[in-house]
C-alpha positions as CSV (number, residue, x, y, z in Angstrom):
1,X,-12.9,1.0,-20.5
2,X,-12.5,3.9,-18.0
3,X,-11.6,3.1,-14.4
4,X,-11.9,5.9,-11.9
5,X,-10.0,5.7,-8.6
6,X,-11.7,8.3,-6.5
7,X,-10.8,8.7,-2.8
8,X,-8.6,10.9,-0.6
9,X,-5.9,8.3,-1.2
10,X,-5.4,5.9,-4.2
11,X,-6.9,2.5,-4.2
12,X,-4.8,0.0,-6.0
13,X,-6.3,-2.0,-8.8
14,X,-7.3,-5.5,-7.6
15,X,-6.5,-8.8,-9.2
16,X,-9.8,-8.9,-11.3
17,X,-9.0,-5.6,-13.0
18,X,-5.6,-6.9,-14.0
19,X,-7.4,-9.3,-16.4
20,X,-8.6,-6.3,-18.4
21,X,-6.7,-5.3,-21.5
22,X,-6.1,-1.7,-22.4
23,X,-7.6,0.6,-19.7
24,X,-7.5,4.3,-19.0
25,X,-6.8,5.0,-15.4
26,X,-7.6,8.3,-13.9
27,X,-6.3,9.0,-10.4
28,X,-8.1,11.4,-8.1
29,X,-7.3,13.1,-4.9
30,X,-10.1,15.0,-3.1
31,X,-12.4,14.2,-6.0
32,X,-10.3,16.0,-8.6
33,X,-8.2,14.4,-11.3
34,X,-4.6,15.2,-10.8
35,X,-2.9,12.4,-12.8
36,X,-4.0,10.4,-15.8
37,X,-2.4,7.7,-18.0
38,X,-3.4,5.0,-20.4
39,X,-1.7,1.7,-19.5
40,X,-1.6,-1.9,-20.5
41,X,-2.4,-3.6,-17.2
42,X,-1.2,-7.0,-18.3
43,X,2.3,-5.7,-18.9
44,X,2.6,-3.8,-15.6
45,X,3.7,-5.3,-12.2
46,X,3.3,-1.8,-10.6
47,X,0.6,0.8,-10.7
48,X,1.8,3.8,-12.8
49,X,-0.5,6.7,-12.4
50,X,1.0,8.9,-15.1
51,X,1.9,12.6,-14.8
52,X,0.1,15.6,-13.4
53,X,-2.6,17.2,-15.5
54,X,-2.6,20.9,-16.3
55,X,-3.0,23.2,-13.3
56,X,-2.1,20.4,-10.9
57,X,1.2,20.1,-9.0
58,X,2.3,16.8,-7.7
59,X,5.4,16.6,-5.4
60,X,7.1,13.5,-3.9
61,X,8.8,14.7,-0.7
62,X,10.8,13.1,2.1
63,X,10.1,13.7,5.8
64,X,11.9,17.0,5.7
65,X,9.7,18.2,2.8
66,X,12.6,18.0,0.4
67,X,12.1,16.6,-3.1
68,X,12.8,12.9,-3.3
69,X,15.3,11.9,-6.1
70,X,14.0,9.8,-9.0
71,X,13.3,6.3,-7.9
72,X,13.3,7.1,-4.2
73,X,9.9,6.7,-2.4
74,X,8.3,9.6,-0.7
75,X,5.0,11.0,0.4
76,X,2.7,12.5,-2.3
77,X,1.8,16.2,-2.0
78,X,-0.7,17.9,-4.3
79,X,-0.9,21.6,-5.1
80,X,-2.0,24.0,-7.8
81,X,-5.3,25.6,-8.7
82,X,-7.1,22.2,-8.5
83,X,-6.6,22.2,-4.7
84,X,-9.6,22.8,-2.4
85,X,-9.6,25.2,0.5
86,X,-9.8,22.4,3.1
87,X,-12.1,20.1,4.9
88,X,-15.6,21.4,5.5
89,X,-16.1,22.2,9.2
90,X,-12.9,20.3,10.2
91,X,-10.3,23.0,10.9
92,X,-8.0,20.6,12.8
93,X,-7.8,18.1,9.9
94,X,-7.4,21.0,7.4
95,X,-4.5,22.3,9.4
96,X,-2.9,18.9,9.5
97,X,-3.3,18.0,5.8
98,X,-3.2,21.4,4.1
99,X,0.3,22.7,4.9
100,X,2.3,25.8,3.8
101,X,3.8,25.3,0.3
102,X,7.5,24.8,0.8
103,X,8.4,25.9,-2.8
104,X,6.2,29.1,-3.1
105,X,7.1,32.5,-1.8
106,X,3.4,33.3,-1.2
107,X,2.8,32.4,2.4
108,X,-0.9,31.7,1.7
109,X,-0.1,28.9,-0.8
110,X,-0.9,25.4,0.4
111,X,-0.2,21.8,-0.6
112,X,-2.1,18.8,0.5
113,X,-0.4,15.8,2.1
114,X,-2.1,12.7,0.8
115,X,-0.6,10.0,3.0
116,X,0.2,8.1,-0.2
117,X,3.6,6.6,-1.0
118,X,5.0,6.9,-4.5
119,X,8.1,7.6,-6.5
120,X,9.0,9.2,-9.8
121,X,10.1,6.9,-12.6
122,X,13.0,7.8,-15.0
123,X,10.4,8.6,-17.7
124,X,8.7,11.2,-15.6
125,X,5.7,9.0,-14.6
126,X,4.7,8.3,-11.0
127,X,4.5,4.9,-9.6
128,X,2.1,4.4,-6.7
129,X,3.6,2.3,-3.9
130,X,0.9,2.2,-1.2
131,X,-0.3,4.0,1.9
132,X,2.0,5.4,4.6
133,X,-0.4,4.4,7.3
134,X,-0.1,0.8,6.1
135,X,3.6,0.8,6.7
136,X,4.7,-1.3,9.7
137,X,7.9,-2.0,11.4
138,X,8.6,-5.6,12.6
139,X,11.9,-6.7,14.2
140,X,13.6,-3.7,12.7
141,X,12.3,-4.2,9.2
142,X,10.0,-1.5,7.7
143,X,7.3,-3.3,5.7
144,X,4.7,-2.0,3.3
145,X,1.8,-4.4,3.6
146,X,0.3,-3.4,0.3
147,X,3.4,-4.8,-1.4
148,X,2.7,-8.2,0.1
149,X,-0.9,-8.0,-0.9
150,X,0.1,-7.2,-4.5
151,X,2.3,-10.3,-4.7
152,X,-0.4,-12.5,-3.1
153,X,-2.9,-11.3,-5.8
154,X,-0.5,-12.5,-8.5
155,X,-1.1,-16.1,-7.3
156,X,-3.7,-17.7,-9.6
157,X,-5.6,-19.1,-6.6
158,X,-6.0,-15.8,-4.8
159,X,-8.9,-13.5,-5.8
160,X,-8.2,-10.8,-3.2
161,X,-5.8,-10.4,-0.2
162,X,-5.4,-8.2,2.8
163,X,-2.3,-8.2,5.1
164,X,-2.3,-6.7,8.6
165,X,-0.2,-6.7,11.7
166,X,-1.4,-8.7,14.7
167,X,0.0,-8.4,18.2
168,X,2.5,-5.8,19.6
169,X,6.0,-5.5,20.8
170,X,8.1,-8.6,20.2
171,X,4.9,-10.5,19.4
172,X,4.1,-8.5,16.2
173,X,3.4,-10.8,13.3
174,X,2.0,-10.4,9.8
175,X,-1.3,-12.1,9.1
176,X,-2.7,-12.6,5.5
177,X,-6.4,-12.9,4.8
178,X,-7.2,-14.5,1.4
179,X,-10.3,-14.8,-0.7
180,X,-10.3,-17.9,-2.9
181,X,-12.3,-20.8,-4.2
182,X,-9.5,-23.2,-3.5
183,X,-9.1,-25.5,-0.6
184,X,-7.9,-23.6,2.4
185,X,-5.1,-26.1,3.4
186,X,-3.6,-26.4,0.0
187,X,-3.9,-22.7,-0.7
188,X,-2.0,-21.7,2.4
189,X,0.8,-24.1,1.6
190,X,1.1,-22.9,-2.0
191,X,0.8,-19.2,-1.2
192,X,3.4,-19.4,1.6
193,X,5.9,-21.0,-0.8
194,X,4.8,-18.5,-3.6
195,X,5.8,-15.6,-1.3
196,X,9.0,-17.1,-0.2
197,X,10.1,-17.3,-3.8
198,X,9.4,-13.6,-4.4
199,X,9.8,-11.8,-1.1
200,X,12.4,-11.7,1.7
201,X,11.6,-14.0,4.7
202,X,10.6,-11.0,7.0
203,X,7.8,-10.1,4.5
204,X,6.2,-13.6,4.5
205,X,3.1,-13.6,6.8
206,X,3.3,-15.8,9.9
207,X,-0.4,-16.8,9.6
208,X,-2.8,-17.2,6.7
209,X,-6.6,-17.2,6.9
210,X,-8.9,-18.0,4.0
211,X,-12.3,-16.2,4.1
212,X,-15.4,-16.4,2.0
213,X,-15.5,-12.6,1.8
214,X,-13.7,-9.6,3.4
215,X,-15.6,-7.3,5.8
216,X,-16.4,-3.9,4.2
217,X,-17.1,-0.5,5.5
218,X,-20.4,1.3,4.4
219,X,-18.4,3.0,1.5
220,X,-17.1,-0.3,0.2
221,X,-13.6,-0.3,1.6
222,X,-12.0,-3.3,3.4
223,X,-12.8,-2.9,7.1
224,X,-9.5,-4.1,8.6
225,X,-10.7,-3.7,12.1
226,X,-13.5,-6.2,11.5
227,X,-11.2,-8.9,10.2
228,X,-11.5,-12.1,12.4
229,X,-8.7,-12.9,14.9
230,X,-6.1,-15.2,13.3
231,X,-5.9,-18.8,14.2
232,X,-2.4,-18.9,15.8
233,X,-2.5,-22.6,16.4
234,X,-1.7,-23.2,12.7
235,X,1.6,-21.3,13.0
236,X,4.7,-23.4,12.7
237,X,8.2,-22.3,13.2
238,X,11.4,-24.2,12.3
239,X,13.7,-24.0,15.3
240,X,17.4,-23.7,14.6
241,X,19.6,-24.4,17.6
242,X,22.5,-22.0,18.4
243,X,25.5,-22.8,16.2
244,X,28.1,-20.4,17.6
245,X,29.1,-19.1,21.0
246,X,27.6,-15.7,20.1
247,X,24.3,-17.3,19.1
248,X,24.3,-19.3,22.3
249,X,24.9,-16.1,24.3
250,X,22.0,-14.4,22.6
251,X,19.7,-17.4,23.0
252,X,20.6,-17.6,26.8
């Protein structure tokens, strides 16, 4: 079976597709194939997207536009003859996304910044890690919400999941929206414990909401802005009293 992932960024395979056997996955940026790999989905916990095809250049760069070492996450940039000239009638967006090629002497050469996060694996394949614009920082911890979503979708009772940040400042909290046929109360308890066994505490959402379906945009993507406000009355926190003079000073 052939599965095409066709958007400006990559859409990760959802839980239903993981039930398929051998599948050929083609990854597209700007409607052009740039990576392709045949994978066994059941044997993969990550989403490997293979290696660049002929005439396509794929770079994984840090914030200084330097090549990220193998295994180190960075932003995906695409170049080569497959690259388009820019966005039609959108010069500002073209200027922002199509930047001067840092590794070509020709000043007219461009590469496209995708906004996707990935890393090179030791075997030369690329592992997709999520979207940069879905990265959040809560209490000093940088969190990739798609990583939490991927773990949630491994739970047998969860058909689909979306994790967002609610609130601002010191009141920022992670909220998980789940799609399931299970009882909401039992599902929340089970998934919370499921995450605690697989993720650090700061990545476990504070609130969980079970929905019948996720709101979608006209092009079929999850409309995160249309998600209902979380029910914060269900949030419980285990209070631990200060145990040392330093903790007491901070609490005061």
